[in-house]
N, C-alpha and C positions, 0 to 999 in steps of 0.2 A: 362218933354216934351217927353221923349221916351216912357213912359207909355201912354200918350195921342196918339202918333203916332200909337202904337201898337193897342190901342182901336179902333182907326178909321179904321185901316186895318182890324180889326176883321169883320167889317160890309161889307167891300168890298169883302170879301170871303164868302159869305152866299150861289159798285158803283153800286151786279149785278147778274142778274140771270144767267150769262154766264161768265166763267172765260177766260181771254185771255190766249191763249196757250203759253207755254214757247218756246222761240226761241232756235234753235240749237246753236252750238258754232259758233264763227265769220265766216261769209260767205263772200267770195270775190265775189262781184257781177260783172258779165261781163258787164252789162249795169245798173249802179246804179242811173241813173238820177231819181229825185223825184219831184213831183209837190206840191207846196204849195198852199192849197185851201182856208183856213180860217185865218191862222195866218197873222197878219199885220206887224210884227216886224222884219221879216228876209226873205231873198231869198237865194236860192242856185243855182249857174251856174256851168256847168261842162265844162272842157277843157281837152286837151291831157295830162294826167299825173297828173292833179291837179283840185281841185274844189275851188270855191270862196263863202264864206258865207258873205252877206252883212246884217249887223245888223242895222236896220233903227231906232229903238226906244229902246235904251239901258236903258233909263229911261224916265219918262214923260216929254214931250216937249224937248227932247234932240236934239240939233242943229247939232251934229256931227254924221255921219254914220261911223261905223267901218267895215273894210274890212279885212277878214281873209283868207289866202291861206292855203288849206289843200293838202299837196303835197305828192303823193305816194313816198315811200322810194326809193331812187336812182334816183329821178327825180329833175330837177332844175326848179324853177318857174321863168319866165321872170319878169323883173321889180320888184325885190324883195322889193326894198325901198318904193313902193307904198302900201304896206300892213301893217296893224297895228300888225299883228302877222303872222308868218309862222309856221305851225305845220305838222310835219312828220306823216303820217298816214299809216296804221291803228295804232292808239295809244294802249299802253299796260297798262299804269297806269295813273290814274287820280285823281284829288282832286276837289270836288264840295263844294259849299258853302251854298246851300239852300237845305232844305229837299225836296222841290219840284223836284229836280234834280234826287233823288234816284229812284223813280219809273220808270223812263225812262230807267235807266241802268239795273234795274231788269227785266223789260219787254223785253228788248233787249237781255237779257242773258249775259250781260258784267258787272254785279255787283261785280264780283271778281277783277275787274280792279280798283276799288275804294280802295285808300290806306290812305286817309286822309280827315278830315273833322272838321270844328270849332264848338265846343260845342256839342259833341256826345250825350248828354242827350236829344236833341231835336228830335233825330231820333226814329220813332215809328215802322218801318218795323221789324217784327220778323226775317225775313231772314238776314237783315243787322245787326240787334243787335247781332245775333249769331256770325257774323264774328267779330264784335267789341269784344265780350267776348273772342273770340279766339286770339285776338291780332293782327288781320289783318288790322285794320284801326286805324290810329294814331290820337290822340286828337291834334288840332292845335290851341286851345285857343278860342278867340272870333272872330266873323266874321269881325268886324271892326278893329280888332287888332291881326291878324293871327301871330303866332309865326314863323317868317321867318327863324330862325335858324333851327327849326325842319323841316320846309318845305324844306328847301335846303338839309338837311340830307335825307329825303326820296325821294327827286328828282323825282317828277312825270313828265310825258310827257306833262301834260297840267293841268292848273288850270282854272276852270270855275267859275267866280265870278259874282257879281251883284252890282250895285250902285243906289242909290236913286236920286243922283244930279250930278254925275260925279266927285266927290271929294274923291273918295276912295283911300286915300294915301297908304294903305297897298298893294293894287293891283299894284300901280305905283312902290312900292318898290320891289315887287316880280318880275316885269318886268326886272328890272335892274340886277337881278341875272341870267338872261338868260333863265328862265323857261317861257314857252309861257303862256300867260294869255288871255282869251277871256271873254267878258261880255255875260250874258244871260238875255234876257228881257221878259221871259215868263210871269212874274208877271204884266206887263204892259197891256197884252191883256185883252179885255173886253168881247170877245165872248168865251163861254165855249169850243167850238170846237177849237177855235183859240189857247186857252191855251194848249190843249191836243196835238195839232199838233207839239209842240215843241219837241216831241219825235224824229221827223225828224232831228232837229238840232244835237241832240246827235248822232244819227245814222250815220251821215256824217263822224264822226271822227273815226268810226270803220268799215266803208264800209258796213253798215248794212241797207241800205236804203230799200231793198226789205222787210226785216223784219218790218221795221217801217211802210211802206206803208200797209203791211198786217194788222198790229195791229191797226193803226189808222183807216183803212177802217171798221174794225169791230166795234170799238168804235163809229165811225161816224154812222154807220147803226143802231146800238142799240139806240143811242140818237135820231135819226130822227124817228125811229119807236115809240119810247116812246112819242115823241113830238106829232106825228099824233094820237096816242092813246088818248092823253089828250084832243084832240078836240071832242071826243065822250061825254065828261062830259055834263050833263044836266044843271049844274049851274056853275057859275064862282064866287067862294068865295073871299071875301075881305081879304087882308093880310097886317099885320103890321110887322115891323122889327126893330132891334135895341133896344137901352135902353139909359138911362142917364148916363153921365159921369160928375160928379159934378152936375152942374145946366144945362147942355146942353144935348139934345137927339140928337144922331147921327143916321141918317137912310141912307141906300144906295140910290144913285141917280138913276134916270130912265134909264140910259145907262150902268149902272154897271153890273158886272158879276152876282151878287146876284139877281138884278131885272130881268135879262134875264132868269134865271132859273124859276123864278115865273111866268113870261110871257109864257114861253115854257110849263110850267106845267098847263097852262089855269087857272091861278089865277089872281086876280085883285089886283095888288100891288098899294097901295094907293098914292104912290109917283112916279108913272110911267111916269108922264108928265115932271118930272124935266130932265134937259138936260145933266148933268154931268156924269162922270164915276166913281167918288169917293163917298164921303159922303156929306150930307148937315147937317148943324147944326140948330136945332130948339128948341124952348122952349117948356116946358111941356104943356102949355095951347094949343099951336098950334096942338101938337100930340093928346092930349086928345080929342080936339074938333073934329078932323078928323078921329081918329082911335078908339074911345072909343068902338065903336060896331063892329070892325073888327072881322071876324070869326076865323081868325088864327093869331098866332103870331110866326114867324119863325126867329130865330137867336136873342135872347135877350141878347146880349153881352156874358160875360164869366159866366153867372150864371148857376148853375148846378141843381137847384131845385126851385120849387114854393116858398118854405120857404125862400130861399136866396132873391129872388125877394121882397118878402113881407117885409123882415126884412131891406132891403136896402132902399126901398121907398114904404111906405104904399099906395101911390097913384096907383101903379101897380095893386092893387086889383079892381080898378075901371073899368078896361078893360074887356070886355066880354070874350075875349079869355082866360084871366086868370081865370075868374069866371067859364068857361066851360071846364077848363083843356085842352085847345088847344094851349099850348105853347110848341115849339119844338126847340131843340138846338143840336149842334154837340160837345158840350163841355164835354160830359161824355165819349167819345171814345178816350182813351189815350194809348199810349205805356207804356211799363214797367218802363221808367224813366220819364214819365210825358208829353212827346211830344203829341200834338194833331194830330190824324190820319187825320182829315179833311185837316188841313193845308198842310200836306205832299202829300196825295194821291188824293184828290178831283180835283185839276187842271188837273190831268192825266186821271181821270175816270169821266168825266161830265155825262156819260150815267147813272152811278149809283146815282150821285147826283140828276139828273132829276127824275129818278124812285122813289127816296126817297120822293121827293117833291110832285109828283103825287100821291103816296101812302097816303101822309098827307092830301092833298087837295081832292082827289077823290079816296078813298080806294077801291071802287067797281071796278075800272078800272084795278087794278093790284092785284088781290086777293092772288096771290102766292108770291108776293114780300115782303121780310122782310126789314125793315129799316136797313141800313148798317152804315151810317154816323150819322144820327139823332136819338134822343130819345125824347119821350113825357116826359116833365118834371113833376115830382110828388111832 
């Protein structure tokens, strides 16, 4: 079942000519208020001596909102009992539980505050892997079964976790130790810029809102410029995605993150009319009938070569995209311990993802751009 969930998740996740500047050391902002433009899952409000983060969508269809008070050290927050967690800020040491959290820490210049992570092998970032090799980041076991004894020993100021349905028993156990725990719902966002804007969530714990605003503004600008550039294309090519798992072909639905990238790259995604934000299950006959002549195939599951595709299912050779060597995937870009770079960094840098897909569909529009996440399968 876990493999199936991961397989489906692979399709829902289907940067850059310009590097984001490194932030200086932690800055105490005189007026740190930040505006949330695209993210739907959280808000931040500002008060005298403290901030309040309201988490509106910790997991899909979550009924409960989580309210966190971020309190300047030496300040007392009123009505403390009304908050799900109270965190003294700025924090100095943190534990995060998803690789998607790490790029935000690095871009904000606070990555040295990371002291623990579950399953370190998933991390691809060369910078953070160096800190792991130097012994600065502690292995905490598995995400669904964090070693609480080790966590208590390193005693971070904050643990940032996530849950797929609200039944994360490990996080509930950690709360009982007195270590503050907050949920992060970046993965529930369906807008590329909405995912990237979660850098502002992390910035609030470090009083780094000005840095986050500057970084996100640059990412947004690059994304929107690339999207506008894509409109100059003379044709809109058809696009297939996904692959079979056992006898079922999973493709991203029309409102998903992956489908949005294809639309913004001025591609005609063949399942763009479907309404969901996850994946849709289809049989092979349906897919072959609709997509046999699709010009491009982007995101064919976890396959890393055309040979692998052919060996897995001979029917894949019937698709024009396969015949014409127009199959592209992010599965070949891995860290030194096997973690996929796309899963870690792409949510934070949608501008590069979009440029990659524009380069695939309309190479004449971005002649200088080199594919960063994606490769053409051989």
